[in-house]
N, CA and C of each residue as an Amber inpcrd file, in Angstrom:
protein
   687
   0.8380000  -1.2020000   0.0000000   0.0000000   0.0000000   0.0000000
   0.8710000   1.2490000   0.0000000   1.9770000   1.1660000   0.7580000
   2.8770000   2.2940000   0.8180000   3.5700000   2.5120000  -0.5200000
   3.9150000   1.3820000  -1.2440000   4.5600000   1.5010000  -2.5450000
   3.6200000   2.1330000  -3.5580000   2.3200000   1.8150000  -3.4860000
   1.3410000   2.4340000  -4.3800000   1.2630000   3.9310000  -4.1180000
   1.3110000   4.3140000  -2.8440000   1.2500000   5.7290000  -2.5050000
   2.4690000   6.4620000  -3.0630000   3.6480000   5.8330000  -2.9310000
   4.8480000   6.4460000  -3.4800000   4.7740000   6.5430000  -4.9870000
   4.2220000   5.5150000  -5.6200000   4.0840000   5.5370000  -7.0720000
   3.1620000   6.6590000  -7.5270000   2.0580000   6.8280000  -6.8210000
   1.1240000   7.8970000  -7.1660000   1.7630000   9.2690000  -6.9550000
   2.5600000   9.4010000  -5.8820000   3.2400000  10.6690000  -5.6260000
   4.2480000  10.9770000  -6.7250000   5.0160000   9.9640000  -7.1470000
   5.9930000  10.1560000  -8.2150000   5.3050000  10.5370000  -9.5160000
   4.1650000   9.8920000  -9.7740000   3.4170000  10.2100000 -10.9940000
   2.9030000  11.6490000 -10.9460000   2.4610000  12.0860000  -9.7630000
   1.9750000  13.4550000  -9.6220000   3.1050000  14.4600000  -9.8330000
   4.2910000  14.1490000  -9.3040000   5.4590000  15.0050000  -9.5410000
   5.7070000  15.1600000 -11.0310000   5.7500000  14.0250000 -11.7210000
   6.0690000  14.0370000 -13.1500000   5.0030000  14.7710000 -13.9520000
   3.7440000  14.4990000 -13.6340000   2.6500000  15.1040000 -14.3860000
   2.6100000  16.6020000 -14.2070000   2.7300000  17.0680000 -12.9670000
   2.6600000  18.5030000 -12.7170000   3.9080000  19.2200000 -13.2310000
   5.0500000  18.5880000 -13.0720000   6.3000000  19.2410000 -13.4740000
   6.3670000  19.4480000 -14.9760000   5.8490000  18.4950000 -15.7710000
   5.9400000  18.6430000 -17.2210000   5.0190000  19.7490000 -17.7340000
   4.0280000  20.1400000 -16.9330000   3.1170000  21.2090000 -17.3470000
   3.6630000  22.5900000 -17.0130000   4.5950000  22.6730000 -16.0550000
   5.1050000  23.9700000 -15.6110000   5.7350000  24.7910000 -16.7300000
   6.6290000  24.2200000 -17.5680000   7.2090000  25.0440000 -18.6380000
   6.1980000  25.4930000 -19.6760000   5.1160000  24.7200000 -19.8530000
   4.0680000  25.1350000 -20.7940000   3.3980000  26.4110000 -20.3010000
   3.0220000  26.4160000 -19.0210000   2.3780000  27.5990000 -18.4470000
   3.3480000  28.7740000 -18.4100000   4.6290000  28.4950000 -18.2130000
   5.6250000  29.5730000 -18.1390000   5.7280000  30.3490000 -19.4440000
   5.2710000  29.7730000 -20.5430000   5.2980000  30.4820000 -21.8250000
   4.3410000  31.6810000 -21.8260000   3.2900000  31.6190000 -21.0030000
   2.3220000  32.7200000 -20.9540000   2.9420000  33.9900000 -20.3720000
   3.5330000  33.9490000 -19.1480000   4.1790000  35.1800000 -18.6710000
   5.3280000  35.6200000 -19.5610000   6.0010000  34.6720000 -20.2080000
   7.0760000  35.0420000 -21.1270000   6.5350000  35.8880000 -22.2740000
   5.4030000  35.4630000 -22.8420000   4.7980000  36.2130000 -23.9460000
   4.3040000  37.5780000 -23.4830000   3.6430000  37.6240000 -22.3190000
   3.0790000  38.8840000 -21.8450000   4.1500000  39.8580000 -21.3590000
   5.1970000  39.3340000 -20.7350000   6.2920000  40.2010000 -20.3000000
   7.0110000  40.7760000 -21.5170000   7.2160000  39.9540000 -22.5320000
   7.8310000  40.4480000 -23.7700000   6.9760000  41.5440000 -24.3820000
   5.6570000  41.3400000 -24.4100000   4.7580000  42.3570000 -24.9400000
   4.8420000  43.6420000 -24.1240000   4.9370000  43.5060000 -22.8110000
   5.0070000  44.6880000 -21.9370000   6.2480000  45.5230000 -22.2330000
   7.3950000  44.8830000 -22.3270000   8.6280000  45.6400000 -22.5120000
   8.7800000  46.1690000 -23.9380000   8.2500000  45.4360000 -24.9090000
   8.2380000  45.9790000 -26.2710000   7.2950000  47.1800000 -26.3370000
   6.1610000  47.0950000 -25.6320000   5.2180000  48.2190000 -25.5920000
   5.8710000  49.4360000 -24.9420000   6.6570000  49.1950000 -23.9080000
   7.3510000  50.3060000 -23.2490000   8.3900000  50.9280000 -24.1800000
   9.1620000  50.0640000 -24.8600000  10.2140000  50.5690000 -25.7350000
   9.6460000  51.3280000 -26.9330000   8.5340000  50.8230000 -27.4690000
   7.9280000  51.4370000 -28.6550000   6.8790000  52.4830000 -28.3040000
   6.6250000  52.6470000 -26.9950000   5.6180000  53.6010000 -26.5080000
   4.2230000  53.2820000 -27.0700000   3.9000000  51.9810000 -27.0540000
   2.5730000  51.5590000 -27.4730000   1.6070000  51.7180000 -26.3010000
   0.3970000  52.1060000 -26.6070000  -0.6390000  52.2350000 -25.5740000
  -1.9940000  51.9060000 -26.1780000  -2.8150000  51.2300000 -25.4130000
  -4.1860000  50.9080000 -25.8230000  -5.1400000  51.5910000 -24.8560000
  -5.9760000  52.4480000 -25.3880000  -6.9770000  53.1430000 -24.5890000
  -6.3350000  53.9270000 -23.4450000  -5.1170000  54.3670000 -23.6270000
  -4.4340000  55.1430000 -22.5940000  -3.8760000  54.3190000 -21.4550000
  -3.9280000  52.9880000 -21.5620000  -3.4220000  52.1180000 -20.4950000
  -1.9020000  52.0160000 -20.5690000  -1.2650000  51.9550000 -19.4220000
   0.1910000  51.8800000 -19.3680000   0.6890000  50.5040000 -19.8060000
   1.9530000  50.4410000 -20.1850000   2.5580000  49.1970000 -20.6710000
   2.5730000  48.1020000 -19.6170000   2.6440000  48.5120000 -18.3120000
   2.7540000  47.5020000 -17.2600000   1.4580000  46.7350000 -17.0100000
   0.3680000  47.1070000 -17.6820000  -0.8860000  46.3460000 -17.5620000
  -0.6650000  44.8960000 -17.9920000   0.1730000  44.6990000 -19.0090000
   0.4420000  43.3340000 -19.4780000   1.2000000  42.5360000 -18.4220000
   2.0100000  43.2080000 -17.5980000   2.6950000  42.5220000 -16.5080000
   1.7010000  42.0300000 -15.4620000   0.6790000  42.8440000 -15.2000000
  -0.3620000  42.4480000 -14.2380000  -1.0790000  41.1960000 -14.7320000
  -1.3840000  41.1630000 -16.0270000  -2.0790000  40.0030000 -16.5860000
  -1.2030000  38.7550000 -16.5760000   0.1210000  38.9380000 -16.4760000
   1.0310000  37.7870000 -16.4670000   1.1580000  37.1470000 -15.0890000
   0.7470000  37.8410000 -14.0310000   0.9590000  37.3560000 -12.6650000
   0.2770000  36.0120000 -12.3860000  -1.0190000  35.8200000 -12.7300000
  -1.6450000  34.5200000 -12.4330000  -0.9310000  33.3500000 -13.1080000
  -0.4860000  33.5400000 -14.3490000   0.2220000  32.4620000 -15.0450000
   1.5590000  32.1580000 -14.3780000   2.2370000  33.1870000 -13.9120000
   3.5060000  32.9830000 -13.2210000   3.2910000  32.2110000 -11.9180000
   2.2420000  32.5740000 -11.1810000   1.9340000  31.8580000  -9.9400000
   1.5920000  30.3970000 -10.2170000   0.8220000  30.1540000 -11.2830000
   0.4370000  28.7820000 -11.6110000   1.6530000  27.9690000 -12.0350000
   2.5580000  28.5720000 -12.8110000   3.7600000  27.8580000 -13.2270000
   4.6010000  27.4560000 -12.0100000   4.7290000  28.3620000 -11.0460000
   5.4720000  28.0570000  -9.8240000   4.7760000  26.9460000  -9.0500000
   3.4520000  27.0100000  -8.9640000   2.7010000  25.9830000  -8.2250000
   2.8040000  24.6130000  -8.8720000   2.7830000  24.5790000 -10.2020000
   2.8980000  23.2890000 -10.8930000   4.2540000  22.6580000 -10.6370000
   5.2620000  23.5000000 -10.4460000   6.6040000  22.9880000 -10.1860000
   6.8080000  22.6130000  -8.7200000   6.2780000  23.4350000  -7.8090000
   6.5340000  23.2380000  -6.3840000   5.3510000  22.6350000  -5.6280000
   4.1490000  22.7270000  -6.2030000   2.9450000  22.2860000  -5.5030000
   2.9990000  20.8740000  -4.9680000   3.4000000  19.8600000  -5.7860000
   3.4460000  18.4890000  -5.2720000   4.3820000  18.3200000  -4.0810000
   5.3230000  19.2300000  -3.9180000   6.2360000  19.1620000  -2.7790000
   5.6920000  19.9100000  -1.5650000   4.4990000  20.5150000  -1.7270000
   3.8980000  21.2560000  -0.6300000   4.4860000  22.6280000  -0.4340000
   5.1420000  23.1700000  -1.4690000   5.8190000  24.4520000  -1.3390000
   5.1570000  25.5730000  -2.1320000   4.1260000  25.2570000  -2.9110000
   3.5200000  26.2730000  -3.7620000   2.5580000  27.1770000  -3.0040000
   2.0210000  28.1590000  -3.7190000   1.0340000  29.0600000  -3.1290000
  -0.3320000  28.3800000  -3.0670000  -0.7150000  27.7300000  -4.1590000
  -2.0100000  27.0570000  -4.2400000  -1.7770000  25.5520000  -4.1590000
  -2.0000000  24.9910000  -2.9990000  -1.6010000  23.6020000  -2.7790000
  -2.7040000  22.6050000  -3.0700000  -3.8360000  23.0370000  -3.5480000
  -4.9170000  22.1310000  -3.8860000  -5.2690000  22.2840000  -5.3590000
  -5.9100000  21.2570000  -5.8980000  -6.3270000  21.3100000  -7.2960000
  -7.3510000  22.4120000  -7.5050000  -8.2220000  22.6220000  -6.5230000
  -9.2330000  23.6740000  -6.6360000  -8.5830000  25.0510000  -6.7820000
  -7.5070000  25.2770000  -6.0180000  -6.8080000  26.5610000  -6.1120000
  -6.1670000  26.7230000  -7.4790000  -5.6370000  25.6250000  -8.0270000
  -5.0760000  25.6680000  -9.3700000  -6.1300000  26.0000000 -10.4120000
  -7.3190000  25.4530000 -10.2370000  -8.4210000  25.7510000 -11.1560000
  -8.8190000  27.2280000 -11.0710000  -8.7560000  27.7830000  -9.8580000
  -9.0630000  29.2100000  -9.6990000  -8.0490000  30.0550000 -10.4720000
  -6.7650000  29.7020000 -10.3630000  -5.7440000  30.4390000 -11.0980000
  -5.9570000  30.3180000 -12.6100000  -6.3440000  29.1290000 -13.0670000
  -6.6480000  28.9560000 -14.4860000  -7.8190000  29.8400000 -14.8990000
  -8.8420000  29.8980000 -14.0430000  -9.9800000  30.7560000 -14.3360000
  -9.5860000  32.2150000 -14.4290000  -8.6940000  32.6470000 -13.5180000
  -8.2120000  34.0310000 -13.5530000  -7.4350000  34.2850000 -14.8430000
  -6.6720000  33.2940000 -15.3010000  -5.9300000  33.4330000 -16.5540000
  -6.8660000  33.5840000 -17.7440000  -7.9450000  32.8120000 -17.7380000
  -8.9310000  32.9210000 -18.8200000  -9.5410000  34.3180000 -18.8310000
  -9.9270000  34.7950000 -17.6490000 -10.5200000  36.1330000 -17.5540000
  -9.5050000  37.2000000 -17.9630000  -8.2580000  37.0500000 -17.5160000
  -7.2280000  38.0210000 -17.8570000  -6.9890000  38.0960000 -19.3520000
  -6.9600000  36.9340000 -20.0010000  -6.7660000  36.9360000 -21.4540000
  -7.9600000  37.5590000 -22.1670000  -9.1500000  37.3290000 -21.6360000
 -10.3450000  37.9310000 -22.2140000 -10.3070000  39.4470000 -22.0400000
  -9.8320000  39.9130000 -20.8890000  -9.6890000  41.3590000 -20.6620000
  -8.7140000  41.9530000 -21.6760000  -7.5820000  41.2660000 -21.8960000
  -6.6260000  41.7420000 -22.8870000  -7.2280000  41.8230000 -24.2710000
  -8.0430000  40.8330000 -24.6260000  -8.6970000  40.8370000 -25.9360000
  -9.6930000  41.9800000 -26.0460000 -10.4740000  42.2140000 -24.9880000
 -11.4550000  43.3070000 -24.9950000 -10.7550000  44.6510000 -25.1640000
  -9.6500000  44.8410000 -24.4490000  -8.8880000  46.0870000 -24.5770000
  -8.3900000  46.2630000 -26.0040000  -7.8730000  45.1960000 -26.5820000
  -7.3470000  45.2670000 -27.9410000  -8.4360000  45.5830000 -28.9600000
  -9.5660000  44.9000000 -28.8490000 -10.6610000  45.1230000 -29.7920000
 -11.2610000  46.5130000 -29.6110000 -11.3980000  46.9580000 -28.3470000
 -11.9310000  48.2950000 -28.1020000 -11.0220000  49.3610000 -28.6930000
  -9.6980000  49.1680000 -28.5460000  -8.7520000  50.1110000 -29.1450000
  -8.8400000  50.0750000 -30.6570000  -9.0560000  48.8880000 -31.1900000
  -9.1830000  48.7280000 -32.6380000 -10.3960000  49.4610000 -33.1750000
 -11.4960000  49.3820000 -32.4370000 -12.7490000  50.0030000 -32.8830000
 -12.6930000  51.5200000 -32.7510000 -12.0550000  52.0190000 -31.7080000
 -12.0650000  53.4620000 -31.4420000 -10.8960000  54.2120000 -32.0740000
  -9.8810000  53.4880000 -32.5580000  -8.6950000  54.1470000 -33.1080000
  -9.0250000  54.8250000 -34.4350000  -8.3290000  55.9040000 -34.6940000
  -8.5030000  56.6330000 -35.9410000  -7.1970000  56.6250000 -36.7310000
  -7.3240000  56.4810000 -38.0070000  -6.1810000  56.5880000 -38.9030000
  -5.0500000  55.6670000 -38.5090000  -3.8580000  56.2580000 -38.3110000
  -2.6660000  55.4760000 -38.0150000  -2.3200000  55.4830000 -36.5300000
  -3.3300000  55.6410000 -35.6550000  -3.0690000  55.6400000 -34.2110000
  -2.5190000  54.2910000 -33.7470000  -2.9400000  53.2200000 -34.4080000
  -2.4380000  51.8880000 -34.0850000  -1.6090000  51.3820000 -35.2570000
  -0.3360000  51.0720000 -35.0070000   0.5250000  50.5660000 -36.0650000
   0.2990000  49.0840000 -36.3140000   0.6830000  48.6430000 -37.5050000
   0.5270000  47.2270000 -37.8410000   1.3550000  46.3300000 -36.9530000
   2.5990000  46.7330000 -36.6520000   3.4370000  45.9320000 -35.7720000
   2.8570000  45.8140000 -34.3840000   2.3010000  46.8980000 -33.8760000
   1.6780000  46.8900000 -32.5490000   0.5170000  45.9090000 -32.5050000
  -0.3250000  45.9480000 -33.5300000  -1.4770000  45.0550000 -33.5670000
  -1.0570000  43.5920000 -33.7070000  -0.1070000  43.3290000 -34.6010000
   0.3110000  41.9510000 -34.8250000   0.9940000  41.3500000 -33.5990000
   1.8690000  42.1350000 -32.9570000   2.5810000  41.6340000 -31.7770000
   1.6010000  41.3510000 -30.6460000   0.6800000  42.2870000 -30.4220000
  -0.2930000  42.1180000 -29.3410000  -1.2420000  40.9680000 -29.6300000
  -1.7150000  40.8870000 -30.8820000  -2.6150000  39.7990000 -31.2550000
  -1.9350000  38.4450000 -31.1210000  -0.6450000  38.3620000 -31.4940000
   0.0850000  37.1050000 -31.3850000   0.2190000  36.6730000 -29.9250000
   0.5070000  37.6350000 -29.0390000   0.6420000  37.3090000 -27.6150000
  -0.6810000  36.8200000 -27.0380000  -1.7660000  37.4850000 -27.3950000
  -3.0780000  37.0940000 -26.8840000  -3.5010000  35.7460000 -27.4510000
  -3.2340000  35.5220000 -28.7310000  -3.6140000  34.2550000 -29.3670000
  -2.8190000  33.0930000 -28.7660000  -1.5090000  33.2780000 -28.5870000
  -0.6790000  32.2300000 -27.9960000  -1.1140000  31.9360000 -26.5610000
  -1.4300000  32.9930000 -25.8150000  -1.9200000  32.8110000 -24.4460000
  -3.2310000  32.0370000 -24.4510000  -4.0900000  32.3490000 -25.4060000
  -5.3670000  31.6520000 -25.5390000  -5.1570000  30.1550000 -25.7370000
  -4.2280000  29.7880000 -26.6210000  -3.9570000  28.3770000 -26.8940000
  -3.4420000  27.6670000 -25.6400000  -2.4890000  28.2880000 -24.9590000
  -1.8850000  27.6460000 -23.7860000  -2.8780000  27.5470000 -22.6330000
  -3.6120000  28.6200000 -22.3830000  -4.5610000  28.6230000 -21.2640000
  -5.6300000  27.5560000 -21.4480000  -6.2050000  27.4710000 -22.6330000
  -7.2530000  26.4730000 -22.8370000  -6.6890000  25.0620000 -22.9130000
  -5.4520000  24.9250000 -23.3950000  -4.8130000  23.6110000 -23.3350000
  -4.6730000  23.1360000 -21.9060000  -4.3060000  24.0630000 -20.9920000
  -4.1960000  23.7130000 -19.5800000  -5.5580000  23.4380000 -18.9630000
  -6.5890000  24.1510000 -19.4260000  -7.9470000  23.8750000 -18.9340000
  -8.3730000  22.4640000 -19.3110000  -8.1170000  22.0710000 -20.5600000
  -8.4450000  20.7030000 -20.9910000  -7.6680000  19.6880000 -20.1530000
  -6.3980000  19.9630000 -19.9270000  -5.5300000  19.0570000 -19.1700000
  -6.0080000  18.8980000 -17.7310000  -6.4300000  19.9900000 -17.1110000
  -6.8170000  19.9640000 -15.7060000  -8.2160000  19.4090000 -15.4800000
  -9.1010000  19.5580000 -16.4640000 -10.4960000  19.1660000 -16.2720000
 -10.8230000  17.7770000 -16.8340000 -10.0820000  17.3070000 -17.8190000
 -10.4220000  16.0470000 -18.4840000 -10.3900000  14.8750000 -17.5140000
 -11.5160000  14.2250000 -17.3440000 -11.5940000  13.0250000 -16.5310000
 -11.2520000  13.2200000 -15.0750000 -11.3840000  14.4550000 -14.5590000
 -11.0800000  14.7070000 -13.1570000  -9.6520000  15.1250000 -12.8900000
  -8.8840000  15.4290000 -13.9380000  -7.4970000  15.8490000 -13.7610000
  -6.5260000  14.8220000 -14.2860000  -5.2590000  15.1980000 -14.5010000
  -4.2950000  14.2910000 -15.1210000  -4.0470000  13.0070000 -14.3470000
  -4.0000000  13.0760000 -13.0340000  -3.7440000  11.8630000 -12.2470000
  -4.9150000  10.8990000 -12.3190000  -6.1270000  11.4290000 -12.1750000
  -7.3260000  10.5880000 -12.2450000  -7.5170000  10.0340000 -13.6490000
  -7.2450000  10.8420000 -14.6600000  -7.3940000  10.4110000 -16.0600000
  -6.4400000   9.2670000 -16.3770000  -5.2520000   9.2910000 -15.7730000
  -4.2640000   8.2450000 -16.0190000  -4.6910000   6.9100000 -15.4190000
  -5.4470000   6.9560000 -14.3180000  -5.8620000   5.7250000 -13.6530000
  -7.0950000   5.1020000 -14.2780000  -7.9040000   5.9250000 -14.9580000
  -9.1470000   5.4030000 -15.5210000  -9.4950000   6.1370000 -16.7990000
  -9.9690000   5.3950000 -17.8110000 -10.3880000   5.9850000 -19.0730000
 -11.9080000   6.0970000 -19.1600000 -12.5720000   5.8780000 -18.0500000
 -14.0300000   5.9420000 -18.0500000 -14.4970000   7.3850000 -17.9810000
 -15.5310000   7.6790000 -18.7100000 -16.1860000   8.9870000 -18.7020000
 -15.2010000  10.1490000 -18.8870000 -14.3840000  10.1290000 -19.9390000
 -13.4860000  11.2620000 -20.1670000 -14.2520000  12.4480000 -20.7420000
 -13.7120000  13.6350000 -20.5300000 -14.2910000  14.8270000 -21.1600000
 -13.8590000  14.9370000 -22.6100000 -12.6560000  14.4300000 -22.9080000
 -12.1290000  14.4400000 -24.2700000 -11.7920000  13.0120000 -24.6810000
 -12.2410000  12.6260000 -25.8610000 -11.9940000  11.2740000 -26.3620000
 -10.9090000  11.3410000 -27.4350000  -9.7310000  10.8150000 -27.0930000
  -8.6070000  10.7990000 -28.0220000  -8.6660000   9.5430000 -28.8980000
  -8.0180000   9.5650000 -30.0510000  -7.9980000   8.3660000 -30.9030000
  -7.4560000   7.1380000 -30.1900000  -6.4910000   7.3420000 -29.2880000
  -5.9230000   6.2010000 -28.5620000  -6.9230000   5.5820000 -27.6010000
  -7.9180000   6.3760000 -27.1540000  -8.9650000   5.8240000 -26.2930000
  -9.8560000   4.8810000 -27.0890000 -10.0940000   5.2190000 -28.3400000
 -10.9670000   4.4140000 -29.1820000 -10.2580000   3.1930000 -29.7510000
  -8.9480000   3.3170000 -29.9530000  -8.1600000   2.2040000 -30.5210000
  -6.9460000   1.9420000 -29.6470000  -7.1420000   1.3810000 -28.4590000
  -6.0080000   1.1560000 -27.5480000  -4.9640000   0.2050000 -28.1090000
  -5.3560000  -0.6430000 -29.0810000  -4.4000000  -1.5680000 -29.6770000
  -3.3690000  -0.8450000 -30.5390000  -3.6670000   0.4040000 -30.9290000
  -2.7360000   1.1910000 -31.7340000  -1.9070000   2.1510000 -30.8950000
  -2.1300000   2.1370000 -29.5980000  -1.4100000   3.0350000 -28.6920000
  -0.4000000   2.2430000 -27.8690000   0.6440000   2.9080000 -27.3680000
   1.5880000   2.2130000 -26.4730000   0.8670000   1.6830000 -25.2360000
   1.4380000   0.6780000 -24.6460000   0.8340000   0.0850000 -23.4510000
   0.7410000   1.1220000 -22.3360000  -0.4070000   1.1480000 -21.6730000
  -0.6860000   2.0960000 -20.5830000  -0.5790000   3.5500000 -21.0510000
  -0.9860000   3.7810000 -22.2830000  -0.9700000   5.1570000 -22.8030000
  -1.9390000   6.0300000 -22.0180000  -1.5400000   7.2670000 -21.8030000
  -2.4250000   8.2710000 -21.2130000  -2.1060000   9.6010000 -21.8650000
  -3.1010000  10.4860000 -22.0000000  -2.8230000  11.7990000 -22.5900000
  -1.9170000  12.6220000 -21.6900000  -0.9360000  13.2570000 -22.2910000
  -0.0210000  14.1320000 -21.5650000  -0.3870000  15.5810000 -21.8510000
   0.3080000  16.4790000 -21.1840000  -0.0080000  17.8950000 -21.3460000
   0.1650000  18.3320000 -22.7960000   1.1110000  17.6930000 -23.5150000
   1.3420000  18.0640000 -24.9120000   0.1850000  17.6410000 -25.7970000
  -0.5050000  16.5550000 -25.4400000  -1.6970000  16.1460000 -26.1900000
  -2.7890000  17.2070000 -26.0660000  -2.9480000  17.7440000 -24.8630000
  -3.9700000  18.7750000 -24.6480000  -3.5760000  20.0930000 -25.3100000
  -2.2820000  20.3790000 -25.3290000  -1.8260000  21.5900000 -26.0090000
  -2.0850000  21.4830000 -27.5100000  -1.8730000  20.3010000 -28.0700000
  -2.1750000  20.0940000 -29.4910000  -3.6700000  20.2250000 -29.7520000
  -4.4830000  19.6830000 -28.8560000  -5.9330000  19.8130000 -28.9870000
  -6.3470000  21.2820000 -28.9790000  -5.7480000  22.0520000 -28.0740000
  -6.0590000  23.4710000 -27.9940000  -5.5970000  24.2120000 -29.2420000
  -4.4060000  23.8870000 -29.7310000  -3.8880000  24.5190000 -30.9470000
  -4.7860000  24.2180000 -32.1380000  -5.2220000  22.9740000 -32.2430000
  -6.1130000  22.5930000 -33.3470000  -7.4380000  23.3390000 -33.2630000
  -7.9670000  23.4510000 -32.0570000  -9.2350000  24.1650000 -31.8700000
  -9.0930000  25.6380000 -32.2310000  -7.9460000  26.2400000 -31.8690000
  -7.7310000  27.6600000 -32.1270000  -7.4920000  27.9600000 -33.5990000
  -6.9870000  26.9800000 -34.3490000  -6.7030000  27.2110000 -35.7640000
  -7.8310000  26.7490000 -36.6730000  -8.4900000  25.6590000 -36.2940000
  -9.5820000  25.1270000 -37.1290000 -10.9490000  25.6260000 -36.6780000
 -11.0080000  26.2660000 -35.4840000 -12.2590000  26.7380000 -34.8800000
 -13.2500000  25.5940000 -34.6560000 -12.7260000  24.3860000 -34.4680000
 -13.5850000  23.2160000 -34.2420000 -12.7120000  22.0730000 -33.7370000
 -13.3060000  21.0190000 -33.1690000 -12.5190000  19.8580000 -32.7340000
 -11.8640000  19.1820000 -33.9390000 -10.7170000  18.5570000 -33.7000000
 -10.0460000  17.8150000 -34.7660000  -9.8690000  16.3530000 -34.3660000
  -8.7630000  16.0200000 -33.6840000  -8.5480000  14.6100000 -33.3330000
  -9.2470000  14.2160000 -32.0470000  -9.2730000  15.1010000 -31.0400000
  -9.9110000  14.7980000 -29.7590000 -11.3280000  15.3650000 -29.7480000
 -12.2920000  14.5100000 -29.4860000 -13.6910000  14.9190000 -29.5250000
 -14.2150000  15.2590000 -28.1290000 -14.9050000  16.3840000 -27.9730000
 -15.4900000  16.7240000 -26.6670000 -16.6770000  15.8190000 -26.3630000
 -16.6870000  15.2380000 -25.1770000 -17.7230000  14.2830000 -24.8050000
 -18.6860000  14.8260000 -23.7600000 -18.3180000  15.9150000 -23.1010000
 -19.1740000  16.4840000 -22.0660000 -19.4990000  17.9320000 -22.4000000
 -20.5070000  18.4520000 -21.7110000 -20.9330000  19.8240000 -21.9760000
 -19.8270000  20.8230000 -21.6560000 -19.0880000  20.5910000 -20.5740000
 -18.0480000  21.5610000 -20.2210000 -16.9060000  21.5460000 -21.2340000
 -16.6010000  20.3710000 -21.7890000 -15.5640000  20.3040000 -22.8220000
 -16.0220000  21.0270000 -24.0780000 -17.2920000  20.8540000 -24.4440000
 -17.8240000  21.5460000 -25.6160000 -17.8510000  23.0580000 -25.3910000
 -18.2100000  23.4630000 -24.1690000 -18.2470000  24.8960000 -23.8610000
 -16.8520000  25.5060000 -23.9340000 -15.8610000  24.8070000 -23.3940000
 -14.4860000  25.3120000 -23.4330000 -13.9890000  25.4350000 -24.8700000
 -14.2390000  24.4140000 -25.6740000 -13.8030000  24.4620000 -27.0690000
 -14.5060000  25.5780000 -27.8290000 -15.8050000  25.7400000 -27.5790000
 -16.5470000  26.7990000 -28.2490000 -16.0400000  28.1730000 -27.8700000
 -15.7670000  28.3630000 -26.5810000 -15.2740000  29.6530000 -26.0990000
 -13.9060000  29.9620000 -26.6860000 -13.0200000  28.9510000 -26.6840000
 -11.6900000  29.1570000 -27.2600000 -11.7810000  29.5020000 -28.7460000
 -12.6550000  28.8270000 -29.4720000 -12.8140000  29.0930000 -30.9040000
 -13.2710000  30.5260000 -31.1610000 -14.1980000  31.0120000 -30.3270000
 -14.6940000  32.3860000 -30.5000000 -13.5770000  33.3990000 -30.2580000
 -12.8090000  33.2050000 -29.1790000 -11.7070000  34.1160000 -28.8870000
 -10.6980000  34.1160000 -30.0270000 -10.3510000  32.9230000 -30.5060000
  -9.3960000  32.8110000 -31.6020000  -9.9270000  33.4500000 -32.8740000
 -11.2110000  33.2810000 -33.1250000 -11.8240000  33.8560000 -34.3190000
 -11.7520000  35.3780000 -34.2920000 -12.0140000  35.9520000 -33.1200000
 -11.9470000  37.4150000 -32.9880000 -10.5390000  37.9120000 -33.2600000
  -9.5490000  37.2260000 -32.6700000  -8.1590000  37.6470000 -32.8540000
  -7.7360000  37.5190000 -34.3110000  -7.9880000  36.3540000 -34.8940000
  -7.5040000  36.0930000 -36.2440000  -8.2290000  36.9290000 -37.2870000
  -9.5470000  36.9750000 -37.2180000 -10.3190000  37.6370000 -38.2630000
 -10.3100000  39.1560000 -38.1180000 -10.6380000  39.6580000 -36.9250000
 -10.7620000  41.1100000 -36.7580000  -9.4080000  41.7980000 -36.6150000
  -8.6390000  41.3620000 -35.6300000  -7.3930000  42.0600000 -35.3190000
  -6.3620000  41.8770000 -36.4280000  -6.1280000  40.6440000 -36.8580000
  -5.1130000  40.3930000 -37.8800000  -5.4830000  41.0540000 -39.2000000
  -6.7660000  41.0170000 -39.5490000  -7.1980000  41.6600000 -40.7900000
  -6.9210000  43.1600000 -40.7590000  -7.1750000  43.7830000 -39.6180000
  -6.9040000  45.2100000 -39.4800000  -5.4080000  45.4920000 -39.5390000
  -4.6140000  44.6310000 -38.8880000  -3.1710000  44.8270000 -38.8890000
  -2.5980000  44.7230000 -40.3010000  -3.0500000  43.7360000 -41.0540000
  -2.5810000  43.5720000 -42.4340000  -2.9940000  44.7880000 -43.2690000
  -4.1770000  45.2990000 -43.0280000  -4.6570000  46.4810000 -43.7490000
  -3.7910000  47.7050000 -43.4320000  -3.4320000  47.8470000 -42.1580000
  -2.5910000  48.9670000 -41.7620000  -1.2060000  48.8490000 -42.4010000
  -0.6550000  47.6180000 -42.3980000   0.6710000  47.4260000 -42.9810000
   0.6820000  47.6730000 -44.4910000  -0.4830000  47.4600000 -45.1200000
  -0.5530000  47.6220000 -46.5690000  -0.7570000  49.0460000 -47.0240000
  -1.0430000  49.9630000 -46.0770000  -1.2790000  51.3590000 -46.4580000
  -0.0240000  52.1930000 -46.3130000
């Protein structure tokens, strides 16, 4: 019984640790956007460049927790607290998108440069992919540890679930599988290889598709138009 407990603990270490660098890409993107905005004196709706640093804080906290949490050293030591941080990241990214679109709608002439729009849109789009990939990873089948122990009632049905004979022995979806699912959803605006099986999975995919559609169609189209003039 003690060996099983140690095995589960080791699996939790591995599962959480491999997700930490994925989440760390979010503050990296937002911090880069903040300092480029400062250097280029970019502003949206009169907001200061450091607003992007504020939006990066929840992702930074989550990345630290994913790395230290299993050791009992993180800020949010429960799965529920991690879900709260993910929720804050979703809201923060939505706030960034609203600010960008509002600036796009209210801007006149060349107030917004093409480079400013493209850089900001890329940061928001990349954050969207990573955040929703982590949402899929954390929610599917009760979380990564629970999903690994049982394939019953998953939120996302992967091809390997349907054809286990074509998958490696004891296959389980990893964080990179969920990141690919999120990337596919953000680019195709619909499910591709992994099918949503529950209402919350469908809602998450639908929400991610809408955010991605706004960024790609509205913001990028405007940026290309600005660059072409």
